[in-house]
A tleap script that builds the chain and sets N, CA, C and O, in Angstrom:
source leaprc.protein.ff14SB
mol = sequence {
  NMET LYS VAL VAL THR ALA ILE ILE LYS PRO
  PHE LYS LEU ASN ASP VAL HIE ASN VAL LEU
  HIE ALA MET GLY VAL SER GLY MET THR VAL
  THR GLN ALA LYS GLY HIE GLY HIE ALA LYS
  GLY HIE SER GLU VAL LEU GLY GLU VAL GLU
  TYR VAL ALA HIE PHE ILE SER LYS LEU LYS
  ILE GLU VAL ILE VAL PRO ASP ALA LEU ALA
  SER SER VAL VAL LYS ALA ILE MET ILE SER
  ALA ARG THR GLY ARG GLU GLY ASP GLY LYS
  ILE TYR VAL THR ALA LEU ASP GLU VAL TYR
  LYS ILE SER THR GLY ALA VAL GLY ALA LYS
  ALA CLEU
}
set mol.1.N position { 0.841 -1.182 0.000 }
set mol.1.CA position { 0.000 0.000 0.000 }
set mol.1.C position { 0.878 1.236 0.000 }
set mol.1.O position { 2.032 1.204 0.429 }
set mol.2.N position { 0.302 2.333 -0.495 }
set mol.2.CA position { 0.999 3.612 -0.561 }
set mol.2.C position { 0.125 4.689 0.058 }
set mol.2.O position { -1.103 4.610 0.030 }
set mol.3.N position { 0.785 5.697 0.617 }
set mol.3.CA position { 0.104 6.911 1.034 }
set mol.3.C position { 0.456 7.965 -0.002 }
set mol.3.O position { 1.629 8.272 -0.218 }
set mol.4.N position { -0.562 8.513 -0.635 }
set mol.4.CA position { -0.358 9.610 -1.574 }
set mol.4.C position { -0.789 10.874 -0.850 }
set mol.4.O position { -1.948 11.021 -0.462 }
set mol.5.N position { 0.159 11.784 -0.674 }
set mol.5.CA position { -0.082 13.048 0.010 }
set mol.5.C position { 0.056 14.164 -1.002 }
set mol.5.O position { 1.064 14.256 -1.702 }
set mol.6.N position { -0.953 15.012 -1.082 }
set mol.6.CA position { -0.914 16.137 -2.016 }
set mol.6.C position { -1.170 17.429 -1.262 }
set mol.6.O position { -2.074 17.510 -0.430 }
set mol.7.N position { -0.368 18.435 -1.561 }
set mol.7.CA position { -0.577 19.782 -1.046 }
set mol.7.C position { -1.142 20.580 -2.216 }
set mol.7.O position { -0.472 20.746 -3.235 }
set mol.8.N position { -2.374 21.077 -2.075 }
set mol.8.CA position { -3.041 21.724 -3.204 }
set mol.8.C position { -3.642 23.070 -2.798 }
set mol.8.O position { -3.743 23.394 -1.615 }
set mol.9.N position { -4.035 23.839 -3.803 }
set mol.9.CA position { -4.770 25.081 -3.556 }
set mol.9.C position { -6.175 24.707 -3.087 }
set mol.9.O position { -6.782 23.784 -3.631 }
set mol.10.N position { -6.699 25.416 -2.080 }
set mol.10.CA position { -7.999 25.036 -1.506 }
set mol.10.C position { -9.143 24.961 -2.517 }
set mol.10.O position { -10.008 24.093 -2.398 }
set mol.11.N position { -9.164 25.843 -3.497 }
set mol.11.CA position { -10.292 25.851 -4.428 }
set mol.11.C position { -10.272 24.663 -5.392 }
set mol.11.O position { -11.219 24.483 -6.157 }
set mol.12.N position { -9.214 23.852 -5.371 }
set mol.12.CA position { -9.132 22.671 -6.229 }
set mol.12.C position { -9.607 21.393 -5.526 }
set mol.12.O position { -9.594 20.318 -6.127 }
set mol.13.N position { -10.024 21.501 -4.264 }
set mol.13.CA position { -10.418 20.312 -3.498 }
set mol.13.C position { -11.547 19.538 -4.166 }
set mol.13.O position { -11.446 18.319 -4.311 }
set mol.14.N position { -12.616 20.208 -4.575 }
set mol.14.CA position { -13.739 19.489 -5.178 }
set mol.14.C position { -13.327 18.766 -6.450 }
set mol.14.O position { -13.763 17.640 -6.687 }
set mol.15.N position { -12.494 19.395 -7.272 }
set mol.15.CA position { -12.027 18.746 -8.498 }
set mol.15.C position { -11.250 17.473 -8.172 }
set mol.15.O position { -11.471 16.427 -8.782 }
set mol.16.N position { -10.343 17.573 -7.210 }
set mol.16.CA position { -9.535 16.415 -6.823 }
set mol.16.C position { -10.423 15.334 -6.210 }
set mol.16.O position { -10.304 14.160 -6.559 }
set mol.17.N position { -11.301 15.722 -5.308 }
set mol.17.CA position { -12.193 14.753 -4.663 }
set mol.17.C position { -13.031 14.014 -5.699 }
set mol.17.O position { -13.148 12.790 -5.644 }
set mol.18.N position { -13.612 14.745 -6.636 }
set mol.18.CA position { -14.484 14.125 -7.638 }
set mol.18.C position { -13.743 13.105 -8.490 }
set mol.18.O position { -14.269 12.023 -8.752 }
set mol.19.N position { -12.533 13.432 -8.925 }
set mol.19.CA position { -11.791 12.504 -9.780 }
set mol.19.C position { -11.350 11.265 -8.990 }
set mol.19.O position { -11.387 10.153 -9.518 }
set mol.20.N position { -10.939 11.445 -7.743 }
set mol.20.CA position { -10.534 10.294 -6.929 }
set mol.20.C position { -11.738 9.408 -6.605 }
set mol.20.O position { -11.635 8.181 -6.628 }
set mol.21.N position { -12.862 10.026 -6.308 }
set mol.21.CA position { -14.082 9.255 -6.041 }
set mol.21.C position { -14.466 8.430 -7.273 }
set mol.21.O position { -14.843 7.265 -7.152 }
set mol.22.N position { -14.368 9.038 -8.452 }
set mol.22.CA position { -14.687 8.330 -9.698 }
set mol.22.C position { -13.743 7.152 -9.945 }
set mol.22.O position { -14.110 6.185 -10.611 }
set mol.23.N position { -12.522 7.239 -9.402 }
set mol.23.CA position { -11.546 6.153 -9.543 }
set mol.23.C position { -11.763 5.041 -8.522 }
set mol.23.O position { -11.124 3.992 -8.597 }
set mol.24.N position { -12.668 5.269 -7.564 }
set mol.24.CA position { -12.934 4.266 -6.545 }
set mol.24.C position { -12.128 4.432 -5.273 }
set mol.24.O position { -12.130 3.545 -4.419 }
set mol.25.N position { -11.432 5.563 -5.131 }
set mol.25.CA position { -10.705 5.828 -3.884 }
set mol.25.C position { -11.753 6.114 -2.821 }
set mol.25.O position { -12.534 7.056 -2.954 }
set mol.26.N position { -11.775 5.305 -1.767 }
set mol.26.CA position { -12.894 5.327 -0.834 }
set mol.26.C position { -12.735 6.255 0.355 }
set mol.26.O position { -13.730 6.566 1.011 }
set mol.27.N position { -11.557 6.701 0.655 }
set mol.27.CA position { -11.378 7.566 1.810 }
set mol.27.C position { -10.335 8.626 1.550 }
set mol.27.O position { -9.452 8.459 0.708 }
set mol.28.N position { -10.445 9.712 2.275 }
set mol.28.CA position { -9.517 10.819 2.096 }
set mol.28.C position { -9.457 11.619 3.397 }
set mol.28.O position { -10.485 11.864 4.029 }
set mol.29.N position { -8.270 12.018 3.785 }
set mol.29.CA position { -8.102 12.927 4.912 }
set mol.29.C position { -7.685 14.273 4.350 }
set mol.29.O position { -6.767 14.351 3.534 }
set mol.30.N position { -8.359 15.340 4.785 }
set mol.30.CA position { -8.048 16.691 4.328 }
set mol.30.C position { -7.714 17.533 5.549 }
set mol.30.O position { -8.481 17.584 6.511 }
set mol.31.N position { -6.565 18.190 5.502 }
set mol.31.CA position { -6.091 19.020 6.605 }
set mol.31.C position { -5.750 20.404 6.081 }
set mol.31.O position { -5.135 20.540 5.023 }
set mol.32.N position { -6.151 21.436 6.823 }
set mol.32.CA position { -5.729 22.789 6.444 }
set mol.32.C position { -4.251 22.934 6.756 }
set mol.32.O position { -3.773 22.479 7.796 }
set mol.33.N position { -3.533 23.574 5.841 }
set mol.33.CA position { -2.090 23.736 6.016 }
set mol.33.C position { -1.675 25.118 5.543 }
set mol.33.O position { -2.382 25.768 4.773 }
set mol.34.N position { -0.524 25.552 6.014 }
set mol.34.CA position { 0.088 26.799 5.543 }
set mol.34.C position { 1.536 26.499 5.234 }
set mol.34.O position { 2.168 25.679 5.900 }
set mol.35.N position { 2.057 27.165 4.223 }
set mol.35.CA position { 3.452 26.944 3.876 }
set mol.35.C position { 3.872 27.826 2.723 }
set mol.35.O position { 3.115 28.673 2.248 }
set mol.36.N position { 5.101 27.606 2.284 }
set mol.36.CA position { 5.583 28.311 1.096 }
set mol.36.C position { 6.629 27.460 0.413 }
set mol.36.O position { 7.287 26.624 1.032 }
set mol.37.N position { 6.760 27.689 -0.857 }
set mol.37.CA position { 7.781 27.021 -1.654 }
set mol.37.C position { 8.824 28.036 -2.071 }
set mol.37.O position { 9.260 28.868 -1.275 }
set mol.38.N position { 9.213 27.956 -3.325 }
set mol.38.CA position { 10.234 28.868 -3.835 }
set mol.38.C position { 9.777 30.323 -3.813 }
set mol.38.O position { 10.597 31.227 -3.650 }
set mol.39.N position { 8.473 30.559 -3.977 }
set mol.39.CA position { 7.959 31.931 -4.033 }
set mol.39.C position { 8.020 32.629 -2.674 }
set mol.39.O position { 8.033 33.858 -2.614 }
set mol.40.N position { 8.057 31.870 -1.602 }
set mol.40.CA position { 8.140 32.409 -0.238 }
set mol.40.C position { 7.018 33.406 0.080 }
set mol.40.O position { 7.260 34.451 0.683 }
set mol.41.N position { 5.811 33.076 -0.325 }
set mol.41.CA position { 4.663 33.911 -0.005 }
set mol.41.C position { 4.380 34.932 -1.080 }
set mol.41.O position { 4.918 34.862 -2.186 }
set mol.42.N position { 3.521 35.892 -0.739 }
set mol.42.CA position { 3.182 36.953 -1.680 }
set mol.42.C position { 2.839 38.207 -0.901 }
set mol.42.O position { 2.680 38.172 0.319 }
set mol.43.N position { 2.727 39.316 -1.617 }
set mol.43.CA position { 2.363 40.570 -0.961 }
set mol.43.C position { 1.163 41.177 -1.665 }
set mol.43.O position { 0.943 40.960 -2.857 }
set mol.44.N position { 0.388 41.945 -0.900 }
set mol.44.CA position { -0.764 42.665 -1.424 }
set mol.44.C position { -0.724 44.070 -0.870 }
set mol.44.O position { -0.308 44.289 0.268 }
set mol.45.N position { -1.155 45.015 -1.673 }
set mol.45.CA position { -1.243 46.399 -1.226 }
set mol.45.C position { -2.711 46.717 -1.009 }
set mol.45.O position { -3.519 46.630 -1.933 }
set mol.46.N position { -3.048 47.084 0.212 }
set mol.46.CA position { -4.397 47.499 0.560 }
set mol.46.C position { -4.325 48.945 1.010 }
set mol.46.O position { -3.761 49.254 2.060 }
set mol.47.N position { -4.897 49.822 0.210 }
set mol.47.CA position { -4.739 51.247 0.480 }
set mol.47.C position { -3.298 51.635 0.232 }
set mol.47.O position { -2.774 51.448 -0.866 }
set mol.48.N position { -2.660 52.174 1.252 }
set mol.48.CA position { -1.253 52.551 1.130 }
set mol.48.C position { -0.334 51.607 1.897 }
set mol.48.O position { 0.864 51.861 2.019 }
set mol.49.N position { -0.893 50.527 2.408 }
set mol.49.CA position { -0.114 49.606 3.227 }
set mol.49.C position { 0.117 48.299 2.455 }
set mol.49.O position { -0.812 47.730 1.883 }
set mol.50.N position { 1.377 47.837 2.451 }
set mol.50.CA position { 1.697 46.563 1.817 }
set mol.50.C position { 1.730 45.471 2.884 }
set mol.50.O position { 2.430 45.591 3.889 }
set mol.51.N position { 0.972 44.420 2.654 }
set mol.51.CA position { 0.935 43.284 3.556 }
set mol.51.C position { 1.672 42.123 2.899 }
set mol.51.O position { 1.440 41.811 1.731 }
set mol.52.N position { 2.553 41.492 3.653 }
set mol.52.CA position { 3.308 40.362 3.135 }
set mol.52.C position { 2.824 39.092 3.835 }
set mol.52.O position { 2.852 38.992 5.061 }
set mol.53.N position { 2.384 38.135 3.037 }
set mol.53.CA position { 1.955 36.837 3.567 }
set mol.53.C position { 3.086 35.849 3.320 }
set mol.53.O position { 3.302 35.414 2.189 }
set mol.54.N position { 3.800 35.499 4.371 }
set mol.54.CA position { 4.927 34.578 4.228 }
set mol.54.C position { 4.463 33.135 4.048 }
set mol.54.O position { 5.168 32.320 3.454 }
set mol.55.N position { 3.286 32.829 4.557 }
set mol.55.CA position { 2.757 31.474 4.448 }
set mol.55.C position { 1.412 31.518 3.732 }
set mol.55.O position { 0.540 32.320 4.069 }
set mol.56.N position { 1.259 30.657 2.756 }
set mol.56.CA position { 0.064 30.606 1.929 }
set mol.56.C position { -0.838 29.468 2.417 }
set mol.56.O position { -0.350 28.392 2.764 }
set mol.57.N position { -2.156 29.707 2.443 }
set mol.57.CA position { -3.104 28.665 2.839 }
set mol.57.C position { -3.192 27.599 1.754 }
set mol.57.O position { -3.347 27.905 0.572 }
set mol.58.N position { -3.091 26.349 2.176 }
set mol.58.CA position { -3.173 25.189 1.286 }
set mol.58.C position { -4.014 24.123 1.975 }
set mol.58.O position { -4.384 24.264 3.140 }
set mol.59.N position { -4.306 23.067 1.248 }
set mol.59.CA position { -4.921 21.881 1.830 }
set mol.59.C position { -3.985 20.709 1.624 }
set mol.59.O position { -3.355 20.573 0.575 }
set mol.60.N position { -3.902 19.866 2.638 }
set mol.60.CA position { -3.112 18.640 2.558 }
set mol.60.C position { -4.095 17.479 2.464 }
set mol.60.O position { -4.919 17.274 3.355 }
set mol.61.N position { -3.996 16.727 1.378 }
set mol.61.CA position { -4.868 15.581 1.144 }
set mol.61.C position { -4.038 14.319 1.289 }
set mol.61.O position { -2.931 14.234 0.758 }
set mol.62.N position { -4.569 13.341 2.005 }
set mol.62.CA position { -3.891 12.050 2.149 }
set mol.62.C position { -4.866 10.941 1.790 }
set mol.62.O position { -5.986 10.892 2.299 }
set mol.63.N position { -4.427 10.047 0.904 }
set mol.63.CA position { -5.220 8.874 0.553 }
set mol.63.C position { -4.326 7.644 0.621 }
set mol.63.O position { -3.138 7.706 0.307 }
set mol.64.N position { -4.911 6.532 1.033 }
set mol.64.CA position { -4.192 5.254 1.073 }
set mol.64.C position { -4.743 4.403 -0.059 }
set mol.64.O position { -5.951 4.193 -0.171 }
set mol.65.N position { -3.833 3.917 -0.897 }
set mol.65.CA position { -4.251 3.146 -2.071 }
set mol.65.C position { -3.356 1.922 -2.244 }
set mol.65.O position { -2.235 1.895 -1.738 }
set mol.66.N position { -3.848 0.912 -2.959 }
set mol.66.CA position { -2.985 -0.227 -3.289 }
set mol.66.C position { -1.819 0.237 -4.167 }
set mol.66.O position { -1.941 1.218 -4.901 }
set mol.67.N position { -0.705 -0.462 -4.087 }
set mol.67.CA position { 0.474 -0.097 -4.878 }
set mol.67.C position { 0.135 0.091 -6.354 }
set mol.67.O position { 0.616 1.031 -6.988 }
set mol.68.N position { -0.683 -0.791 -6.896 }
set mol.68.CA position { -0.996 -0.760 -8.328 }
set mol.68.C position { -1.783 0.479 -8.743 }
set mol.68.O position { -1.793 0.835 -9.921 }
set mol.69.N position { -2.441 1.139 -7.794 }
set mol.69.CA position { -3.263 2.312 -8.101 }
set mol.69.C position { -2.527 3.629 -7.874 }
set mol.69.O position { -2.988 4.676 -8.329 }
set mol.70.N position { -1.403 3.594 -7.187 }
set mol.70.CA position { -0.714 4.822 -6.775 }
set mol.70.C position { -0.364 5.734 -7.944 }
set mol.70.O position { -0.634 6.933 -7.872 }
set mol.71.N position { 0.218 5.223 -9.000 }
set mol.71.CA position { 0.628 6.098 -10.105 }
set mol.71.C position { -0.580 6.708 -10.806 }
set mol.71.O position { -0.505 7.847 -11.267 }
set mol.72.N position { -1.685 5.985 -10.898 }
set mol.72.CA position { -2.907 6.542 -11.493 }
set mol.72.C position { -3.487 7.648 -10.626 }
set mol.72.O position { -3.979 8.652 -11.141 }
set mol.73.N position { -3.430 7.468 -9.317 }
set mol.73.CA position { -3.914 8.490 -8.392 }
set mol.73.C position { -3.057 9.746 -8.508 }
set mol.73.O position { -3.587 10.856 -8.533 }
set mol.74.N position { -1.750 9.583 -8.579 }
set mol.74.CA position { -0.855 10.736 -8.732 }
set mol.74.C position { -1.188 11.488 -10.020 }
set mol.74.O position { -1.299 12.714 -10.004 }
set mol.75.N position { -1.346 10.782 -11.115 }
set mol.75.CA position { -1.673 11.434 -12.396 }
set mol.75.C position { -2.999 12.173 -12.314 }
set mol.75.O position { -3.123 13.288 -12.822 }
set mol.76.N position { -3.986 11.562 -11.679 }
set mol.76.CA position { -5.301 12.192 -11.551 }
set mol.76.C position { -5.226 13.472 -10.729 }
set mol.76.O position { -5.851 14.473 -11.079 }
set mol.77.N position { -4.463 13.446 -9.638 }
set mol.77.CA position { -4.304 14.650 -8.818 }
set mol.77.C position { -3.550 15.714 -9.603 }
set mol.77.O position { -3.917 16.888 -9.566 }
set mol.78.N position { -2.499 15.313 -10.312 }
set mol.78.CA position { -1.722 16.275 -11.112 }
set mol.78.C position { -2.623 17.025 -12.092 }
set mol.78.O position { -2.525 18.244 -12.227 }
set mol.79.N position { -3.488 16.299 -12.764 }
set mol.79.CA position { -4.360 16.920 -13.763 }
set mol.79.C position { -5.432 17.779 -13.104 }
set mol.79.O position { -5.667 18.910 -13.530 }
set mol.80.N position { -6.085 17.254 -12.068 }
set mol.80.CA position { -7.221 17.959 -11.473 }
set mol.80.C position { -6.821 19.120 -10.568 }
set mol.80.O position { -7.629 20.022 -10.346 }
set mol.81.N position { -5.600 19.124 -10.040 }
set mol.81.CA position { -5.168 20.207 -9.142 }
set mol.81.C position { -4.378 21.294 -9.868 }
set mol.81.O position { -4.140 22.363 -9.306 }
set mol.82.N position { -3.977 21.037 -11.087 }
set mol.82.CA position { -3.100 21.969 -11.812 }
set mol.82.C position { -3.862 23.193 -12.318 }
set mol.82.O position { -4.943 23.085 -12.898 }
set mol.83.N position { -3.257 24.365 -12.076 }
set mol.83.CA position { -3.740 25.611 -12.684 }
set mol.83.C position { -2.721 26.121 -13.700 }
set mol.83.O position { -3.036 26.960 -14.544 }
set mol.84.N position { -1.496 25.602 -13.609 }
set mol.84.CA position { -0.431 26.065 -14.492 }
set mol.84.C position { 0.309 27.266 -13.949 }
set mol.84.O position { 1.172 27.831 -14.621 }
set mol.85.N position { -0.031 27.658 -12.723 }
set mol.85.CA position { 0.631 28.818 -12.118 }
set mol.85.C position { 1.450 28.379 -10.911 }
set mol.85.O position { 1.273 27.286 -10.373 }
set mol.86.N position { 2.340 29.260 -10.509 }
set mol.86.CA position { 3.186 29.029 -9.335 }
set mol.86.C position { 2.312 28.674 -8.135 }
set mol.86.O position { 1.248 29.260 -7.939 }
set mol.87.N position { 2.764 27.714 -7.339 }
set mol.87.CA position { 2.066 27.382 -6.103 }
set mol.87.C position { 0.984 26.326 -6.232 }
set mol.87.O position { 0.165 26.169 -5.327 }
set mol.88.N position { 0.966 25.593 -7.349 }
set mol.88.CA position { -0.048 24.543 -7.505 }
set mol.88.C position { 0.110 23.435 -6.471 }
set mol.88.O position { -0.865 22.755 -6.153 }
set mol.89.N position { 1.313 23.237 -5.941 }
set mol.89.CA position { 1.494 22.276 -4.859 }
set mol.89.C position { 2.492 21.183 -5.169 }
set mol.89.O position { 3.270 21.272 -6.119 }
set mol.90.N position { 2.455 20.152 -4.348 }
set mol.90.CA position { 3.377 19.020 -4.437 }
set mol.90.C position { 2.598 17.737 -4.158 }
set mol.90.O position { 1.534 17.756 -3.541 }
set mol.91.N position { 3.157 16.625 -4.628 }
set mol.91.CA position { 2.607 15.301 -4.324 }
set mol.91.C position { 3.753 14.429 -3.830 }
set mol.91.O position { 4.826 14.399 -4.431 }
set mol.92.N position { 3.516 13.725 -2.735 }
set mol.92.CA position { 4.498 12.806 -2.161 }
set mol.92.C position { 3.875 11.417 -2.108 }
set mol.92.O position { 2.696 11.276 -1.784 }
set mol.93.N position { 4.647 10.412 -2.419 }
set mol.93.CA position { 4.178 9.027 -2.316 }
set mol.93.C position { 5.120 8.296 -1.371 }
set mol.93.O position { 6.336 8.296 -1.564 }
set mol.94.N position { 4.542 7.671 -0.345 }
set mol.94.CA position { 5.346 6.932 0.626 }
set mol.94.C position { 4.761 5.532 0.816 }
set mol.94.O position { 3.559 5.315 0.662 }
set mol.95.N position { 5.629 4.606 1.147 }
set mol.95.CA position { 5.199 3.231 1.413 }
set mol.95.C position { 4.498 3.167 2.765 }
set mol.95.O position { 4.858 3.886 3.697 }
set mol.96.N position { 3.509 2.310 2.859 }
set mol.96.CA position { 2.764 2.113 4.096 }
set mol.96.C position { 2.879 0.647 4.485 }
set mol.96.O position { 2.421 -0.233 3.756 }
set mol.97.N position { 3.487 0.391 5.625 }
set mol.97.CA position { 3.694 -0.990 6.064 }
set mol.97.C position { 2.415 -1.649 6.559 }
set mol.97.O position { 2.115 -2.785 6.192 }
set mol.98.N position { 1.665 -0.939 7.389 }
set mol.98.CA position { 0.478 -1.537 7.993 }
set mol.98.C position { -0.583 -0.474 8.195 }
set mol.98.O position { -0.277 0.709 8.350 }
set mol.99.N position { -1.831 -0.909 8.192 }
set mol.99.CA position { -2.949 -0.035 8.529 }
set mol.99.C position { -3.962 -0.866 9.312 }
set mol.99.O position { -4.189 -2.038 9.010 }
set mol.100.N position { -4.560 -0.248 10.309 }
set mol.100.CA position { -5.528 -0.918 11.177 }
set mol.100.C position { -6.786 -0.066 11.266 }
set mol.100.O position { -6.705 1.160 11.349 }
set mol.101.N position { -7.938 -0.705 11.248 }
set mol.101.CA position { -9.197 -0.007 11.458 }
set mol.101.C position { -9.569 -0.184 12.919 }
set mol.101.O position { -9.803 -1.304 13.374 }
set mol.102.N position { -9.624 0.895 13.637 }
set mol.102.CA position { -9.823 0.843 15.083 }
set mol.102.C position { -11.159 0.195 15.447 }
set mol.102.O position { -11.211 -0.620 16.368 }
set mol.103.N position { -12.236 0.541 14.743 }
set mol.103.CA position { -13.568 0.059 15.133 }
set mol.103.C position { -13.749 -1.445 14.967 }
set mol.103.O position { -14.503 -2.058 15.722 }
set mol.104.N position { -13.068 -2.053 13.989 }
set mol.104.CA position { -13.285 -3.479 13.715 }
set mol.104.C position { -12.063 -4.347 13.972 }
set mol.104.O position { -12.173 -5.568 14.088 }
set mol.105.N position { -10.902 -3.716 14.061 }
set mol.105.CA position { -9.673 -4.472 14.207 }
set mol.105.C position { -9.138 -5.008 12.888 }
set mol.105.O position { -8.150 -5.741 12.869 }
set mol.106.N position { -9.793 -4.642 11.776 }
set mol.106.CA position { -9.339 -5.099 10.459 }
set mol.106.C position { -7.925 -4.593 10.198 }
set mol.106.O position { -7.529 -3.523 10.660 }
set mol.107.N position { -7.172 -5.402 9.437 }
set mol.107.CA position { -5.768 -5.092 9.154 }
set mol.107.C position { -5.551 -5.088 7.644 }
set mol.107.O position { -6.199 -5.832 6.909 }
set mol.108.N position { -4.626 -4.235 7.192 }
set mol.108.CA position { -4.252 -4.205 5.778 }
set mol.108.C position { -5.351 -3.649 4.899 }
set mol.108.O position { -6.074 -2.738 5.302 }
set mol.109.N position { -5.482 -4.195 3.690 }
set mol.109.CA position { -6.459 -3.701 2.718 }
set mol.109.C position { -7.889 -3.763 3.259 }
set mol.109.O position { -8.728 -2.948 2.877 }
set mol.110.N position { -8.174 -4.722 4.145 }
set mol.110.CA position { -9.516 -4.831 4.736 }
set mol.110.C position { -9.825 -3.653 5.660 }
set mol.110.O position { -10.989 -3.383 5.955 }
set mol.111.N position { -8.793 -2.959 6.113 }
set mol.111.CA position { -8.985 -1.812 6.998 }
set mol.111.C position { -9.350 -0.549 6.230 }
set mol.111.O position { -9.766 0.448 6.821 }
set mol.112.N position { -9.195 -0.595 4.925 }
set mol.112.CA position { -9.521 0.574 4.114 }
set mol.112.C position { -11.009 0.603 3.854 }
set mol.112.O position { -11.501 1.511 3.185 }
savepdb mol mol.pdb
quit
């Protein structure tokens, strides 16, 4: 199993959710996050005052999928989360040794 973690722009959540749901991905964890990449934030001028936002609001999405589905999930997120502009986000794929469902005690793929 793999954990696919994506950091995306908040307004792209529905697009990503819809495509993953259509692929049969049954669960997703979404966490509010703040951060910056190479751009190191942005600035806005309101009136005569410039405000600098060092950390940009993002969403962190985590899904657990079988190894065979991981690359398809990554491609789907890449397409559905992309705007083509700076700050579209990142995707990380990590191996998952074990997963347990607390309510039933199920282990592995049965816990998903």
